[in-house]
PDB file of N, CA, C and O in Angstrom:
ATOM      1  N   MET A   1      -1.793 -18.179 -57.711  1.00  0.00           N
ATOM      2  CA  MET A   1      -3.065 -19.171 -58.461  1.00  0.00           C
ATOM      3  C   MET A   1      -1.914 -19.862 -58.370  1.00  0.00           C
ATOM      4  O   MET A   1      -0.740 -19.504 -58.460  1.00  0.00           O
ATOM      5  N   SER A   2      -2.843 -21.766 -58.023  1.00  0.00           N
ATOM      6  CA  SER A   2      -1.686 -22.999 -58.129  1.00  0.00           C
ATOM      7  C   SER A   2      -1.082 -23.444 -59.146  1.00  0.00           C
ATOM      8  O   SER A   2      -1.853 -23.649 -60.083  1.00  0.00           O
ATOM      9  N   GLU A   3       0.085 -23.702 -59.370  1.00  0.00           N
ATOM     10  CA  GLU A   3       0.395 -24.715 -60.553  1.00  0.00           C
ATOM     11  C   GLU A   3      -0.725 -25.521 -61.272  1.00  0.00           C
ATOM     12  O   GLU A   3      -0.826 -25.428 -62.495  1.00  0.00           O
ATOM     13  N   ASP A   4      -1.768 -26.493 -60.387  1.00  0.00           N
ATOM     14  CA  ASP A   4      -1.800 -27.185 -60.521  1.00  0.00           C
ATOM     15  C   ASP A   4      -3.133 -26.789 -61.505  1.00  0.00           C
ATOM     16  O   ASP A   4      -3.596 -27.530 -62.372  1.00  0.00           O
ATOM     17  N   ILE A   5      -3.709 -25.219 -61.096  1.00  0.00           N
ATOM     18  CA  ILE A   5      -4.606 -24.940 -62.213  1.00  0.00           C
ATOM     19  C   ILE A   5      -4.521 -24.233 -62.964  1.00  0.00           C
ATOM     20  O   ILE A   5      -5.464 -23.949 -63.702  1.00  0.00           O
ATOM     21  N   VAL A   6      -2.779 -23.432 -63.080  1.00  0.00           N
ATOM     22  CA  VAL A   6      -2.888 -23.287 -64.099  1.00  0.00           C
ATOM     23  C   VAL A   6      -2.191 -23.863 -65.415  1.00  0.00           C
ATOM     24  O   VAL A   6      -2.109 -23.481 -66.583  1.00  0.00           O
ATOM     25  N   GLY A   7      -1.441 -25.626 -64.244  1.00  0.00           N
ATOM     26  CA  GLY A   7      -1.182 -26.346 -66.282  1.00  0.00           C
ATOM     27  C   GLY A   7      -2.883 -26.886 -66.295  1.00  0.00           C
ATOM     28  O   GLY A   7      -3.129 -26.960 -67.499  1.00  0.00           O
ATOM     29  N   GLN A   8      -3.837 -27.191 -65.722  1.00  0.00           N
ATOM     30  CA  GLN A   8      -5.206 -27.491 -66.503  1.00  0.00           C
ATOM     31  C   GLN A   8      -6.576 -26.648 -67.386  1.00  0.00           C
ATOM     32  O   GLN A   8      -7.542 -26.991 -68.069  1.00  0.00           O
ATOM     33  N   ILE A   9      -5.925 -25.284 -66.853  1.00  0.00           N
ATOM     34  CA  ILE A   9      -5.913 -24.311 -67.633  1.00  0.00           C
ATOM     35  C   ILE A   9      -5.274 -24.599 -68.667  1.00  0.00           C
ATOM     36  O   ILE A   9      -6.058 -24.537 -69.614  1.00  0.00           O
ATOM     37  N   LYS A  10      -4.296 -24.874 -68.987  1.00  0.00           N
ATOM     38  CA  LYS A  10      -3.764 -24.583 -70.480  1.00  0.00           C
ATOM     39  C   LYS A  10      -4.171 -26.205 -71.352  1.00  0.00           C
ATOM     40  O   LYS A  10      -4.075 -26.530 -72.536  1.00  0.00           O
ATOM     41  N   ASP A  11      -4.631 -26.929 -70.150  1.00  0.00           N
ATOM     42  CA  ASP A  11      -4.645 -28.553 -71.566  1.00  0.00           C
ATOM     43  C   ASP A  11      -6.020 -28.461 -71.097  1.00  0.00           C
ATOM     44  O   ASP A  11      -6.239 -29.116 -70.079  1.00  0.00           O
ATOM     45  N   ILE A  12      -7.245 -27.653 -71.703  1.00  0.00           N
ATOM     46  CA  ILE A  12      -8.671 -27.275 -71.740  1.00  0.00           C
ATOM     47  C   ILE A  12      -9.117 -28.141 -73.340  1.00  0.00           C
ATOM     48  O   ILE A  12     -10.259 -28.191 -73.797  1.00  0.00           O
ATOM     49  N   LYS A  13      -7.482 -28.951 -74.168  1.00  0.00           N
ATOM     50  CA  LYS A  13      -8.696 -29.937 -74.909  1.00  0.00           C
ATOM     51  C   LYS A  13      -8.396 -30.793 -75.064  1.00  0.00           C
ATOM     52  O   LYS A  13      -7.303 -31.354 -75.140  1.00  0.00           O
ATOM     53  N   GLY A  14      -9.897 -31.180 -75.179  1.00  0.00           N
ATOM     54  CA  GLY A  14     -10.174 -32.394 -75.275  1.00  0.00           C
ATOM     55  C   GLY A  14     -11.400 -32.463 -74.218  1.00  0.00           C
ATOM     56  O   GLY A  14     -11.952 -33.556 -74.093  1.00  0.00           O
ATOM     57  N   ARG A  15     -11.867 -31.356 -73.443  1.00  0.00           N
ATOM     58  CA  ARG A  15     -12.802 -31.151 -72.194  1.00  0.00           C
ATOM     59  C   ARG A  15     -13.812 -30.865 -73.062  1.00  0.00           C
ATOM     60  O   ARG A  15     -13.621 -30.341 -74.159  1.00  0.00           O
ATOM     61  N   THR A  16     -15.509 -31.367 -72.375  1.00  0.00           N
ATOM     62  CA  THR A  16     -16.347 -30.508 -72.704  1.00  0.00           C
ATOM     63  C   THR A  16     -16.324 -29.300 -71.678  1.00  0.00           C
ATOM     64  O   THR A  16     -15.672 -29.196 -70.640  1.00  0.00           O
ATOM     65  N   TRP A  17     -17.224 -28.411 -72.262  1.00  0.00           N
ATOM     66  CA  TRP A  17     -17.167 -27.018 -72.024  1.00  0.00           C
ATOM     67  C   TRP A  17     -17.152 -26.988 -70.641  1.00  0.00           C
ATOM     68  O   TRP A  17     -16.597 -26.231 -69.844  1.00  0.00           O
ATOM     69  N   GLN A  18     -17.866 -27.955 -70.507  1.00  0.00           N
ATOM     70  CA  GLN A  18     -18.678 -27.776 -68.857  1.00  0.00           C
ATOM     71  C   GLN A  18     -17.439 -27.907 -67.500  1.00  0.00           C
ATOM     72  O   GLN A  18     -17.337 -27.452 -66.361  1.00  0.00           O
ATOM     73  N   GLU A  19     -16.679 -28.750 -68.346  1.00  0.00           N
ATOM     74  CA  GLU A  19     -15.295 -29.055 -67.332  1.00  0.00           C
ATOM     75  C   GLU A  19     -14.370 -27.580 -67.964  1.00  0.00           C
ATOM     76  O   GLU A  19     -14.067 -26.777 -67.081  1.00  0.00           O
ATOM     77  N   ALA A  20     -14.139 -27.388 -68.732  1.00  0.00           N
ATOM     78  CA  ALA A  20     -13.660 -26.140 -69.057  1.00  0.00           C
ATOM     79  C   ALA A  20     -13.771 -25.105 -67.870  1.00  0.00           C
ATOM     80  O   ALA A  20     -13.002 -24.553 -67.082  1.00  0.00           O
ATOM     81  N   PHE A  21     -15.321 -25.128 -68.187  1.00  0.00           N
ATOM     82  CA  PHE A  21     -15.362 -23.977 -66.884  1.00  0.00           C
ATOM     83  C   PHE A  21     -15.869 -23.987 -65.679  1.00  0.00           C
ATOM     84  O   PHE A  21     -16.517 -23.041 -65.231  1.00  0.00           O
ATOM     85  N   TYR A  22     -15.647 -24.944 -65.105  1.00  0.00           N
ATOM     86  CA  TYR A  22     -15.438 -25.528 -63.886  1.00  0.00           C
ATOM     87  C   TYR A  22     -13.807 -24.958 -63.754  1.00  0.00           C
ATOM     88  O   TYR A  22     -13.579 -24.353 -62.707  1.00  0.00           O
ATOM     89  N   ILE A  23     -12.949 -25.062 -64.476  1.00  0.00           N
ATOM     90  CA  ILE A  23     -11.763 -25.194 -63.868  1.00  0.00           C
ATOM     91  C   ILE A  23     -11.486 -23.889 -64.010  1.00  0.00           C
ATOM     92  O   ILE A  23     -11.125 -23.197 -63.058  1.00  0.00           O
ATOM     93  N   GLN A  24     -11.602 -23.533 -64.963  1.00  0.00           N
ATOM     94  CA  GLN A  24     -11.865 -21.689 -65.016  1.00  0.00           C
ATOM     95  C   GLN A  24     -12.143 -21.025 -64.042  1.00  0.00           C
ATOM     96  O   GLN A  24     -11.301 -20.353 -63.446  1.00  0.00           O
ATOM     97  N   THR A  25     -13.425 -21.100 -63.696  1.00  0.00           N
ATOM     98  CA  THR A  25     -14.119 -20.899 -62.595  1.00  0.00           C
ATOM     99  C   THR A  25     -13.557 -20.597 -61.287  1.00  0.00           C
ATOM    100  O   THR A  25     -13.492 -19.575 -60.604  1.00  0.00           O
ATOM    101  N   LYS A  26     -13.110 -21.993 -61.126  1.00  0.00           N
ATOM    102  CA  LYS A  26     -12.382 -22.151 -59.863  1.00  0.00           C
ATOM    103  C   LYS A  26     -10.635 -21.199 -59.569  1.00  0.00           C
ATOM    104  O   LYS A  26     -10.021 -20.746 -58.603  1.00  0.00           O
ATOM    105  N   ALA A  27     -10.430 -21.310 -61.164  1.00  0.00           N
ATOM    106  CA  ALA A  27      -8.970 -20.300 -60.626  1.00  0.00           C
ATOM    107  C   ALA A  27      -8.990 -19.454 -60.393  1.00  0.00           C
ATOM    108  O   ALA A  27      -8.195 -18.967 -59.588  1.00  0.00           O
ATOM    109  N   PHE A  28     -10.223 -18.603 -61.168  1.00  0.00           N
ATOM    110  CA  PHE A  28     -10.681 -17.230 -60.683  1.00  0.00           C
ATOM    111  C   PHE A  28     -10.569 -16.997 -59.099  1.00  0.00           C
ATOM    112  O   PHE A  28      -9.744 -16.344 -58.460  1.00  0.00           O
ATOM    113  N   LEU A  29     -11.680 -17.754 -58.679  1.00  0.00           N
ATOM    114  CA  LEU A  29     -12.169 -17.826 -57.545  1.00  0.00           C
ATOM    115  C   LEU A  29     -10.762 -18.354 -56.374  1.00  0.00           C
ATOM    116  O   LEU A  29     -10.729 -18.030 -55.186  1.00  0.00           O
ATOM    117  N   GLU A  30      -9.654 -19.250 -57.112  1.00  0.00           N
ATOM    118  CA  GLU A  30      -9.143 -19.010 -56.107  1.00  0.00           C
ATOM    119  C   GLU A  30      -7.551 -17.796 -55.676  1.00  0.00           C
ATOM    120  O   GLU A  30      -6.632 -17.675 -54.866  1.00  0.00           O
ATOM    121  N   LYS A  31      -8.123 -17.183 -56.846  1.00  0.00           N
ATOM    122  CA  LYS A  31      -6.901 -15.877 -57.463  1.00  0.00           C
ATOM    123  C   LYS A  31      -7.813 -14.464 -57.075  1.00  0.00           C
ATOM    124  O   LYS A  31      -7.412 -13.301 -57.117  1.00  0.00           O
ATOM    125  N   ASN A  32      -8.893 -14.862 -56.765  1.00  0.00           N
ATOM    126  CA  ASN A  32      -9.762 -13.356 -56.381  1.00  0.00           C
ATOM    127  C   ASN A  32     -10.586 -13.713 -54.834  1.00  0.00           C
ATOM    128  O   ASN A  32     -11.544 -12.990 -54.558  1.00  0.00           O
ATOM    129  N   SER A  33     -10.276 -14.595 -54.054  1.00  0.00           N
ATOM    130  CA  SER A  33     -10.995 -14.775 -52.837  1.00  0.00           C
ATOM    131  C   SER A  33     -11.362 -14.162 -51.843  1.00  0.00           C
ATOM    132  O   SER A  33     -12.419 -14.249 -51.217  1.00  0.00           O
ATOM    133  N   GLU A  34      -9.626 -12.911 -51.530  1.00  0.00           N
ATOM    134  CA  GLU A  34     -10.156 -12.133 -50.825  1.00  0.00           C
ATOM    135  C   GLU A  34     -10.433 -10.575 -51.003  1.00  0.00           C
ATOM    136  O   GLU A  34     -10.386  -9.617 -50.232  1.00  0.00           O
ATOM    137  N   HIS A  35     -10.771 -10.751 -52.480  1.00  0.00           N
ATOM    138  CA  HIS A  35     -11.935 -10.144 -52.680  1.00  0.00           C
ATOM    139  C   HIS A  35     -12.778  -9.810 -52.716  1.00  0.00           C
ATOM    140  O   HIS A  35     -13.303  -8.742 -52.402  1.00  0.00           O
ATOM    141  N   LEU A  36     -13.371 -11.504 -53.497  1.00  0.00           N
ATOM    142  CA  LEU A  36     -15.133 -11.365 -53.185  1.00  0.00           C
ATOM    143  C   LEU A  36     -15.398 -11.622 -51.475  1.00  0.00           C
ATOM    144  O   LEU A  36     -16.553 -11.731 -51.066  1.00  0.00           O
ATOM    145  N   LYS A  37     -14.242 -11.703 -50.547  1.00  0.00           N
ATOM    146  CA  LYS A  37     -14.297 -11.545 -49.109  1.00  0.00           C
ATOM    147  C   LYS A  37     -15.244 -10.504 -48.497  1.00  0.00           C
ATOM    148  O   LYS A  37     -16.256 -10.506 -47.797  1.00  0.00           O
ATOM    149  N   GLU A  38     -14.222  -9.379 -49.252  1.00  0.00           N
ATOM    150  CA  GLU A  38     -14.086  -7.532 -48.908  1.00  0.00           C
ATOM    151  C   GLU A  38     -15.615  -7.147 -49.258  1.00  0.00           C
ATOM    152  O   GLU A  38     -16.473  -6.833 -48.433  1.00  0.00           O
ATOM    153  N   ILE A  39     -15.768  -7.236 -50.623  1.00  0.00           N
ATOM    154  CA  ILE A  39     -17.038  -7.466 -51.417  1.00  0.00           C
ATOM    155  C   ILE A  39     -18.211  -7.982 -50.423  1.00  0.00           C
ATOM    156  O   ILE A  39     -18.928  -7.225 -49.769  1.00  0.00           O
ATOM    157  N   GLU A  40     -18.282  -9.339 -50.421  1.00  0.00           N
ATOM    158  CA  GLU A  40     -19.136  -9.561 -49.477  1.00  0.00           C
ATOM    159  C   GLU A  40     -19.407  -9.087 -47.920  1.00  0.00           C
ATOM    160  O   GLU A  40     -20.488  -8.924 -47.355  1.00  0.00           O
ATOM    161  N   ARG A  41     -17.808  -8.886 -47.317  1.00  0.00           N
ATOM    162  CA  ARG A  41     -18.447  -7.674 -45.900  1.00  0.00           C
ATOM    163  C   ARG A  41     -19.033  -6.551 -46.577  1.00  0.00           C
ATOM    164  O   ARG A  41     -20.188  -6.438 -46.165  1.00  0.00           O
ATOM    165  N   LEU A  42     -18.705  -5.486 -47.605  1.00  0.00           N
ATOM    166  CA  LEU A  42     -19.341  -4.597 -48.212  1.00  0.00           C
ATOM    167  C   LEU A  42     -20.571  -4.164 -49.084  1.00  0.00           C
ATOM    168  O   LEU A  42     -20.963  -3.208 -49.754  1.00  0.00           O
ATOM    169  N   LYS A  43     -20.962  -5.455 -48.678  1.00  0.00           N
ATOM    170  CA  LYS A  43     -22.791  -5.623 -48.660  1.00  0.00           C
ATOM    171  C   LYS A  43     -23.499  -5.586 -47.889  1.00  0.00           C
ATOM    172  O   LYS A  43     -24.645  -5.139 -47.874  1.00  0.00           O
ATOM    173  N   ALA A  44     -22.624  -6.276 -46.790  1.00  0.00           N
ATOM    174  CA  ALA A  44     -23.044  -6.384 -45.274  1.00  0.00           C
ATOM    175  C   ALA A  44     -23.244  -5.164 -44.791  1.00  0.00           C
ATOM    176  O   ALA A  44     -24.149  -4.647 -44.137  1.00  0.00           O
ATOM    177  N   GLU A  45     -22.181  -4.779 -45.255  1.00  0.00           N
ATOM    178  CA  GLU A  45     -22.178  -3.061 -44.018  1.00  0.00           C
ATOM    179  C   GLU A  45     -23.204  -2.041 -44.693  1.00  0.00           C
ATOM    180  O   GLU A  45     -23.781  -1.147 -44.075  1.00  0.00           O
ATOM    181  N   VAL A  46     -23.324  -2.273 -45.859  1.00  0.00           N
ATOM    182  CA  VAL A  46     -24.501  -1.011 -46.680  1.00  0.00           C
ATOM    183  C   VAL A  46     -25.671  -1.647 -46.198  1.00  0.00           C
ATOM    184  O   VAL A  46     -26.525  -0.848 -45.814  1.00  0.00           O
ATOM    185  N   GLU A  47     -26.080  -3.306 -46.066  1.00  0.00           N
ATOM    186  CA  GLU A  47     -26.949  -3.663 -45.313  1.00  0.00           C
ATOM    187  C   GLU A  47     -27.482  -3.238 -43.959  1.00  0.00           C
ATOM    188  O   GLU A  47     -28.634  -2.835 -43.800  1.00  0.00           O
ATOM    189  N   ARG A  48     -26.371  -3.375 -42.763  1.00  0.00           N
ATOM    190  CA  ARG A  48     -26.477  -2.413 -41.887  1.00  0.00           C
ATOM    191  C   ARG A  48     -26.671  -1.174 -41.555  1.00  0.00           C
ATOM    192  O   ARG A  48     -27.291  -0.753 -40.578  1.00  0.00           O
ATOM    193  N   LEU A  49     -25.849  -0.272 -42.816  1.00  0.00           N
ATOM    194  CA  LEU A  49     -26.432   1.055 -42.671  1.00  0.00           C
ATOM    195  C   LEU A  49     -27.096   1.738 -43.285  1.00  0.00           C
ATOM    196  O   LEU A  49     -26.916   2.951 -43.392  1.00  0.00           O
ATOM    197  N   THR A  50     -28.486   0.753 -44.098  1.00  0.00           N
ATOM    198  CA  THR A  50     -29.299   0.820 -44.888  1.00  0.00           C
ATOM    199  C   THR A  50     -30.478   0.769 -43.233  1.00  0.00           C
ATOM    200  O   THR A  50     -31.138   1.695 -42.762  1.00  0.00           O
ATOM    201  N   LYS A  51     -30.360  -0.516 -42.786  1.00  0.00           N
ATOM    202  CA  LYS A  51     -30.928  -0.525 -41.470  1.00  0.00           C
ATOM    203  C   LYS A  51     -31.217   0.513 -40.675  1.00  0.00           C
ATOM    204  O   LYS A  51     -32.336   1.003 -40.522  1.00  0.00           O
ATOM    205  N   ALA A  52     -30.030   0.917 -40.071  1.00  0.00           N
ATOM    206  CA  ALA A  52     -29.393   2.468 -39.584  1.00  0.00           C
ATOM    207  C   ALA A  52     -30.363   3.528 -39.572  1.00  0.00           C
ATOM    208  O   ALA A  52     -31.137   3.844 -38.668  1.00  0.00           O
ATOM    209  N   GLY A  53     -30.224   3.970 -40.580  1.00  0.00           N
ATOM    210  CA  GLY A  53     -30.743   4.779 -41.424  1.00  0.00           C
ATOM    211  C   GLY A  53     -32.488   5.133 -41.472  1.00  0.00           C
ATOM    212  O   GLY A  53     -33.200   5.998 -40.963  1.00  0.00           O
ATOM    213  N   ASP A  54     -32.758   3.726 -42.553  1.00  0.00           N
ATOM    214  CA  ASP A  54     -34.293   3.182 -41.784  1.00  0.00           C
ATOM    215  C   ASP A  54     -35.086   3.807 -40.720  1.00  0.00           C
ATOM    216  O   ASP A  54     -36.058   4.559 -40.657  1.00  0.00           O
ATOM    217  N   ALA A  55     -34.312   3.219 -39.924  1.00  0.00           N
ATOM    218  CA  ALA A  55     -34.607   3.484 -38.231  1.00  0.00           C
ATOM    219  C   ALA A  55     -34.168   5.036 -37.437  1.00  0.00           C
ATOM    220  O   ALA A  55     -34.310   5.534 -36.320  1.00  0.00           O
ATOM    221  N   MET A  56     -33.537   5.438 -38.804  1.00  0.00           N
ATOM    222  CA  MET A  56     -33.781   6.978 -38.158  1.00  0.00           C
ATOM    223  C   MET A  56     -34.207   7.711 -38.869  1.00  0.00           C
ATOM    224  O   MET A  56     -33.677   8.770 -38.533  1.00  0.00           O
ATOM    225  N   ALA A  57     -34.743   7.873 -39.552  1.00  0.00           N
ATOM    226  CA  ALA A  57     -36.287   8.369 -40.824  1.00  0.00           C
ATOM    227  C   ALA A  57     -37.676   7.932 -39.893  1.00  0.00           C
ATOM    228  O   ALA A  57     -38.619   8.721 -39.826  1.00  0.00           O
ATOM    229  N   ASP A  58     -37.704   6.890 -39.336  1.00  0.00           N
ATOM    230  CA  ASP A  58     -38.612   5.765 -38.454  1.00  0.00           C
ATOM    231  C   ASP A  58     -38.951   7.230 -37.259  1.00  0.00           C
ATOM    232  O   ASP A  58     -40.048   7.504 -36.773  1.00  0.00           O
ATOM    233  N   MET A  59     -37.503   8.046 -37.011  1.00  0.00           N
ATOM    234  CA  MET A  59     -37.861   8.530 -35.263  1.00  0.00           C
ATOM    235  C   MET A  59     -38.115   9.861 -35.792  1.00  0.00           C
ATOM    236  O   MET A  59     -38.531  10.537 -34.852  1.00  0.00           O
ATOM    237  N   VAL A  60     -38.049  10.689 -37.061  1.00  0.00           N
ATOM    238  CA  VAL A  60     -38.409  12.126 -37.447  1.00  0.00           C
ATOM    239  C   VAL A  60     -39.287  12.645 -36.773  1.00  0.00           C
ATOM    240  O   VAL A  60     -40.425  12.379 -37.161  1.00  0.00           O
ATOM    241  N   ASP A  61     -39.199  13.374 -35.792  1.00  0.00           N
ATOM    242  CA  ASP A  61     -40.050  13.743 -34.926  1.00  0.00           C
ATOM    243  C   ASP A  61     -41.237  14.258 -35.810  1.00  0.00           C
ATOM    244  O   ASP A  61     -41.139  14.623 -36.981  1.00  0.00           O
ATOM    245  N   TRP A  62     -42.475  14.222 -34.983  1.00  0.00           N
ATOM    246  CA  TRP A  62     -43.693  14.648 -35.495  1.00  0.00           C
ATOM    247  C   TRP A  62     -44.069  15.858 -35.742  1.00  0.00           C
ATOM    248  O   TRP A  62     -44.769  16.431 -36.577  1.00  0.00           O
ATOM    249  N   GLU A  63     -43.194  16.231 -34.460  1.00  0.00           N
ATOM    250  CA  GLU A  63     -43.105  17.988 -34.778  1.00  0.00           C
ATOM    251  C   GLU A  63     -42.765  18.883 -35.739  1.00  0.00           C
ATOM    252  O   GLU A  63     -43.009  20.090 -35.722  1.00  0.00           O
ATOM    253  N   VAL A  64     -41.823  17.863 -37.124  1.00  0.00           N
ATOM    254  CA  VAL A  64     -41.922  19.060 -37.754  1.00  0.00           C
ATOM    255  C   VAL A  64     -42.775  18.501 -39.031  1.00  0.00           C
ATOM    256  O   VAL A  64     -43.117  17.426 -39.525  1.00  0.00           O
ATOM    257  N   PRO A  65     -42.881  19.653 -39.213  1.00  0.00           N
ATOM    258  CA  PRO A  65     -43.594  19.967 -40.121  1.00  0.00           C
ATOM    259  C   PRO A  65     -44.298  18.844 -41.623  1.00  0.00           C
ATOM    260  O   PRO A  65     -43.780  18.790 -42.738  1.00  0.00           O
ATOM    261  N   TYR A  66     -44.991  18.422 -41.375  1.00  0.00           N
ATOM    262  CA  TYR A  66     -45.667  17.734 -42.677  1.00  0.00           C
ATOM    263  C   TYR A  66     -45.008  17.524 -44.320  1.00  0.00           C
ATOM    264  O   TYR A  66     -44.966  16.457 -44.932  1.00  0.00           O
ATOM    265  N   GLU A  67     -44.582  18.706 -44.747  1.00  0.00           N
ATOM    266  CA  GLU A  67     -43.403  19.734 -45.957  1.00  0.00           C
ATOM    267  C   GLU A  67     -42.082  18.687 -45.580  1.00  0.00           C
ATOM    268  O   GLU A  67     -41.862  17.556 -46.012  1.00  0.00           O
ATOM    269  N   ARG A  68     -41.514  19.288 -44.872  1.00  0.00           N
ATOM    270  CA  ARG A  68     -40.689  19.420 -44.068  1.00  0.00           C
ATOM    271  C   ARG A  68     -40.481  17.922 -43.678  1.00  0.00           C
ATOM    272  O   ARG A  68     -39.444  18.080 -43.034  1.00  0.00           O
ATOM    273  N   ARG A  69     -40.744  16.480 -43.603  1.00  0.00           N
ATOM    274  CA  ARG A  69     -41.054  15.282 -43.207  1.00  0.00           C
ATOM    275  C   ARG A  69     -41.064  14.558 -44.012  1.00  0.00           C
ATOM    276  O   ARG A  69     -40.293  13.599 -44.040  1.00  0.00           O
ATOM    277  N   LYS A  70     -42.120  14.852 -45.089  1.00  0.00           N
ATOM    278  CA  LYS A  70     -42.023  14.026 -46.212  1.00  0.00           C
ATOM    279  C   LYS A  70     -40.932  14.956 -47.690  1.00  0.00           C
ATOM    280  O   LYS A  70     -41.213  14.979 -48.888  1.00  0.00           O
ATOM    281  N   LYS A  71     -39.835  15.538 -47.057  1.00  0.00           N
ATOM    282  CA  LYS A  71     -38.454  16.325 -47.682  1.00  0.00           C
ATOM    283  C   LYS A  71     -37.917  15.141 -47.286  1.00  0.00           C
ATOM    284  O   LYS A  71     -37.730  14.365 -48.223  1.00  0.00           O
ATOM    285  N   LEU A  72     -37.498  14.603 -45.837  1.00  0.00           N
ATOM    286  CA  LEU A  72     -36.804  13.767 -45.471  1.00  0.00           C
ATOM    287  C   LEU A  72     -37.046  12.450 -45.847  1.00  0.00           C
ATOM    288  O   LEU A  72     -36.212  11.598 -45.537  1.00  0.00           O
ATOM    289  N   GLU A  73     -37.962  12.167 -46.409  1.00  0.00           N
ATOM    290  CA  GLU A  73     -38.101  11.072 -46.180  1.00  0.00           C
ATOM    291  C   GLU A  73     -37.821  10.293 -48.056  1.00  0.00           C
ATOM    292  O   GLU A  73     -37.430   9.230 -48.537  1.00  0.00           O
ATOM    293  N   ALA A  74     -38.345  11.709 -48.569  1.00  0.00           N
ATOM    294  CA  ALA A  74     -37.949  11.309 -50.418  1.00  0.00           C
ATOM    295  C   ALA A  74     -36.457  12.246 -50.460  1.00  0.00           C
ATOM    296  O   ALA A  74     -35.878  12.526 -51.509  1.00  0.00           O
ATOM    297  N   ASP A  75     -35.884  12.744 -48.775  1.00  0.00           N
ATOM    298  CA  ASP A  75     -34.213  12.465 -49.441  1.00  0.00           C
ATOM    299  C   ASP A  75     -33.249  11.282 -48.854  1.00  0.00           C
ATOM    300  O   ASP A  75     -32.100  11.037 -49.223  1.00  0.00           O
ATOM    301  N   TRP A  76     -33.744  10.845 -48.197  1.00  0.00           N
ATOM    302  CA  TRP A  76     -33.808   9.400 -47.633  1.00  0.00           C
ATOM    303  C   TRP A  76     -34.483   7.859 -48.923  1.00  0.00           C
ATOM    304  O   TRP A  76     -33.815   6.829 -49.023  1.00  0.00           O
ATOM    305  N   ALA A  77     -35.253   7.970 -49.386  1.00  0.00           N
ATOM    306  CA  ALA A  77     -35.542   6.858 -50.608  1.00  0.00           C
ATOM    307  C   ALA A  77     -34.121   7.347 -51.438  1.00  0.00           C
ATOM    308  O   ALA A  77     -33.138   6.625 -51.605  1.00  0.00           O
ATOM    309  N   ALA A  78     -34.233   8.412 -51.798  1.00  0.00           N
ATOM    310  CA  ALA A  78     -33.330   8.596 -53.084  1.00  0.00           C
ATOM    311  C   ALA A  78     -31.729   7.939 -52.134  1.00  0.00           C
ATOM    312  O   ALA A  78     -31.250   6.816 -52.294  1.00  0.00           O
ATOM    313  N   ALA A  79     -31.372   8.653 -51.508  1.00  0.00           N
ATOM    314  CA  ALA A  79     -29.889   7.944 -50.785  1.00  0.00           C
ATOM    315  C   ALA A  79     -29.994   6.507 -51.137  1.00  0.00           C
ATOM    316  O   ALA A  79     -29.318   5.874 -51.948  1.00  0.00           O
ATOM    317  N   LYS A  80     -31.178   6.021 -50.213  1.00  0.00           N
ATOM    318  CA  LYS A  80     -31.026   4.319 -50.881  1.00  0.00           C
ATOM    319  C   LYS A  80     -30.488   3.704 -51.957  1.00  0.00           C
ATOM    320  O   LYS A  80     -29.686   2.771 -51.996  1.00  0.00           O
ATOM    321  N   GLU A  81     -31.355   4.729 -53.418  1.00  0.00           N
ATOM    322  CA  GLU A  81     -30.913   4.362 -54.298  1.00  0.00           C
ATOM    323  C   GLU A  81     -30.082   3.994 -55.337  1.00  0.00           C
ATOM    324  O   GLU A  81     -29.938   3.241 -56.300  1.00  0.00           O
ATOM    325  N   GLY A  82     -29.141   5.751 -54.041  1.00  0.00           N
ATOM    326  CA  GLY A  82     -27.786   6.161 -55.221  1.00  0.00           C
ATOM    327  C   GLY A  82     -27.275   6.839 -55.361  1.00  0.00           C
ATOM    328  O   GLY A  82     -26.106   7.096 -55.646  1.00  0.00           O
ATOM    329  N   LYS A  83     -29.193   7.827 -54.930  1.00  0.00           N
ATOM    330  CA  LYS A  83     -29.124   9.235 -55.721  1.00  0.00           C
ATOM    331  C   LYS A  83     -28.642   9.978 -54.909  1.00  0.00           C
ATOM    332  O   LYS A  83     -28.635   9.640 -53.725  1.00  0.00           O
ATOM    333  N   GLN A  84     -28.032  11.357 -55.371  1.00  0.00           N
ATOM    334  CA  GLN A  84     -27.682  12.798 -55.078  1.00  0.00           C
ATOM    335  C   GLN A  84     -29.837  13.049 -54.233  1.00  0.00           C
ATOM    336  O   GLN A  84     -30.740  12.947 -55.063  1.00  0.00           O
ATOM    337  N   PRO A  85     -30.201  13.305 -52.874  1.00  0.00           N
ATOM    338  CA  PRO A  85     -31.323  14.643 -52.528  1.00  0.00           C
ATOM    339  C   PRO A  85     -30.710  15.741 -52.796  1.00  0.00           C
ATOM    340  O   PRO A  85     -31.280  16.821 -52.638  1.00  0.00           O
TER     341      PRO A  85
END
């Protein structure tokens, strides 16, 4: 964190709450920017994998018995919600 930001955070007295919030948010983002970039990358990866899983679920062979096909669809829907099938 830059020394300028640290000095500003210590000198919050006399500022509006909006100014104080802005200063603290700016310091947080500066300190955690790499973590936030990684979070965005992981969100994009999850979206990409979900699309791939949806495409695979659509490719289930129609020769598969109906009950089995419905079970696979239910398992995939549960997995997308983060549940164990």
